N, C-alpha and C positions, 0 to 999 in steps of 0.2 A: 755509452752503449757497448754491450758485449760484441766483439767481432764475430762474424758468421763463420761457423764450421771450425773444425780442429785446426786447419792450417792457419786461419786468421787468428785464432786464439794463441797458437804457438808463436806466430810472428809478433803479436802484441806483447806476449810475455817476454820474448827475447829483447824487444826494445825497452820494456819496463826494467828488466834486469840490467841492461846496459846503462840506462839512466841512473838506476840506483847505485850501480857500481861506480859510475862517474861521481855521483854525489859523495859516496864514501871516500873516494880518492881525494876529492877537494877538501873534505873534512880532515883527512889524514895529513894533507899538505899543510893545512892551517895549523894543526896541532904539532906535527913533527917537523915540518919544513924541509923535507928531503924527498927526492924523486923515488928512492927505493921504497920508502913507506907508502907512497902513493901507488906505485905499481903493485905492491903486494896487496894493498887493500882492495884495489880494483879487481885483481885476479881472484881474490877470495870471495868477494861479493858476487862477481859474475859466475864463478864456479858454483856457488851455492844456488843461485837462481836457476842455472841450467840443470842442476841435479834434480831440483824439485820438478821442473818441467818434464824431464825425460823419464822420471820414475813412473808416472802414470802411463806413458806410452809403452814402457817395458811391461808393466802389469797387463795392459790390454793385449799386447801381443801374446802373452802367455795364455790369457783367456781365449783368444782366437784359436789357439791350437787344440783346445779341448772341445769335444762334441757338445752341442746344446742338449741339455737334459730332456729326455722324452716326456717326463712328467710336466715340465714347464711348457713344452710345446702343446701338450694336451690342454693346459689351462688357456693358452692363447686361442687354440681351436674352439674351445667351448665358449669363451667369453668375449673375445675381441673381434668384432666384425671387420675392422680395418685390416687386421692381420689376414683374415680370410680372403680379402680381396687382393692381396699381394701375391706375386709369383717370383720364383727363381731367386735371383740376387737380391731383389728388394725384400723378400721375405727373410732371407738370411741376414740382411743388414738390420732389419727390425729386431730379430732375435739377438743379434750382437748388442744393439742399443739397450735392450731390456737387461741383458746380462751385465753390461757395463754399469748401469745404474744400480742394480741389485748388489753387485759385488763391491762397488765403490762407496756405498752408503750403509749406515747401520739402520736396519729396519727391524723393529722389535716392539713388544708391548710395553706398558708402563713398568718402570723399574727394570727394564731390560729383559722382560719375560719373552721367551721364544714364541714366534708366531708361525702359522702355517706357511709353507712354501707358496701355496696358491695366492695368499695375500701379497707376498713379496713380489711375485710375478705381475700381479695386477698393478701394484705401485710402479714397477718398472715399465709396464706397458703404458701407463698414463704419461710418464715422461717421454718415452720413445715415440708415442703418437704425436705429441706436440712438436718435438724436435726433428721429426723425420725429414722435413724439408731442409734441414741444416746438418748434413752428414758430419758425424764426429762431434756434434755439439756437446759441450761439457757443462754439466749443471753445477757451477761453482758455488752458488748461493745455498745449496742444500747441505746441511750438516748431518742431520739424521731424520728418520721417520718414526713416529710413534703411532701405534695402532691400538685403539680401544675397542673392546668387543661391540659396544653399542654407542649410541649418541651420548654426548657428555654435556655438562653444564659449565658455567664460567669458572668453577673451582676444579674443573677436570675430573669430575665425579660422574660415573655412569649411573643413571637412575631413570625412573619413569618421567621425571621432569626435565631430563636432558634433551636439548633441542639443537645442539651443535653437531653437525655431521663431519665437519672438517675445518682445519684452521692452519694458517701459516703462523707458527708461534714465535716466541722469542728465540734469539740466537740461531736463526735460520732453520729451525726444526719445522717439520710438517706433521700435523696430527690428523688422523683419519678415524672414522668409525668403520670397523670391519664390515658390519652389515651394509652400511651405505656404500662402501667401496664395491662390494659384490653386486648389490642391486643396480648401481650405476651402469655397470657393464652388462648385466643380465637383461635389463630393459632395452638399452641400446638406442632407442629412438624417441625418448621423451624429453630430450634436452636437459636432463638432470644427471650429471656424472660428477661425483665429488672428486674423483681422481683428476679429471681434466680441469675442474674448477680450481682446485688448490694449486696445481702445477702452473696454471695461468697466472695466479697471484705471484708465484715465484718469478716468472718471467717479468712481471710488472715490477717487483722489488729489485730485480737485477739491474734496472736502469736508474735506481735511486729510490726515493720514497714512492709508496703505492699511489700513483696518480692516474692509473688507467691507461698509461702509454707503455706498451710492451717493449722490452729491450730489443726484440727482433724487428721492430718497425723502423724503416729508414727515416732519417731526420726530415727529409723533404716532405714526408707524408704526415708529420705530427700535427701541423696546424689544421689540415683538412680532417684528420681523425677527430680532433677535439670538437670541431664544428659539427661533425657528423654525430658524435656521441650526444651532443645537446639535442639534436633533432630526433634521434632515435629514442632517447629517454621520454620525450614528449609522446611518441607513439606508444610506448609501453604504458604510460600513465593514462592514455586514452583507450587502452585495451585494443590497440590496432597493430600489435606486434606479435611475431612468433616467439619472441624472447619471453622468458619468465619474468614475472613482476619484480622479482628480487633484483633484476638488472637495473632498476631505476633507483636503487639505494644510493649509489655514488658512482663516480667514474671507474673506480677499481672493480667494483662488483659488476658494472656493465661489461667491462672487458672479459671478466671470468665467465659470466653468463653467455655472452656472445660467443666465446670460445666453445662452450658446451654445444650450442646450437650449430656452430660451424662444422663440428665433427659428427654430431649425432643427427642433425636435421638439415644437412647441407642443401638439398634440392629445394626445400621450403624456404630456407634463408635466401638462397639465390633468387628465387622467384619473387618473394615479398620484399626483400631488402637488398637489391642488387649492388648498391654502392657499398654497403657494409660488407657484403660477401667479398667484393672485389678487394677491399682494403685488407681484410683478414687473409685472403688468398695471397696477397703480396707479402704480408708480414710473416706468415707461416711457410711461404713458398710451397704451398700445397693446394690442390684443387679437388677436395673430396667429393664434390658433386659430379665430377667428370666433365667431358666436353659439353659445352652449352648447346651445340647444334644437335645433340642427341636428346630425344624426348626423355624426361626424367623417369617415367614409368618403364621405358624400354631400355634404359641404360643398364646393362648387366654388370657394370662396374660400380654402380652407385651403392651407397651403404644400404639403401632400402632393398635393392635386389640381392645383395649379399646376405642380408638378414633373412629374406624369404627363403633363400637356398639353405641357410643354416637351420632354420626352423623345419623345413621339409626333411632335411637329413635327420634331425632329431626325432621327428614323428615316425619316420621309417624305422629308426633304430628302436624306438619305444615299442613299435609293433612286433619287431623281431624278438625283443626281450620278453614280451608277453606270451609268445608261442611256446 
């Protein structure tokens, strides 16, 4: 499993580099048979490992010194309810996480065609939202992101027959439909967000094969999670769940669909599926529904309340524009 947060990842990488350097040193000793060769090999391997580790940190520090683009902030204000509910340092950290993801990954259309900045920001927001409980989380498994204008088919062709909205593809690439990506954030409360769905699959893959066990979940919780998934899938099949029917496809799709509901319909999920909500809360280290002692309808920090405020602001602005 991936260590939590930037500090954990850096410690993990340092240990990995040291072990690799030691292995190189042993190999050099076997081949050359002298201590000088061993020392040189260890130093070279350790130095290369530390260089790779520190390069990302230096790039991030340079990004931190630049102001967050106003156009990007406008996209977050318009589309991302989660961002709207943050304040002060938390909002600034979310912006940093969005920028890190966008700047550290290639996000383009098929054959490298440039895409709108708005789409890049929504992709970054999808990642930042899921990893917000793990400050400094590094999305190691993502190589690049490809955005098609519409839904696509198995041959990656957009047409009226296309029914795929997103996919974690070969070589750690993620594929999105631009229309679906926008609609997922614009609706906000229907439990269908392709950005969150595919990023959840990435977290699943990060721990090995896609088995529905996210890399962020502590080992001690895995057995209980798998038992819970079995029970929850039965509820979906019986149409007694707030989760979409697609969640019953397999364990991997269940986790992705549950993630969508956790962030988009958290109060409903907590009320109808308290054990599932609690396990996702532990895995993501986030509590999007807010304090349980506060009534869901009256919790001004809940996604539903934030969405109402955003819609009210939009209605007022529309009235002003018509005058």
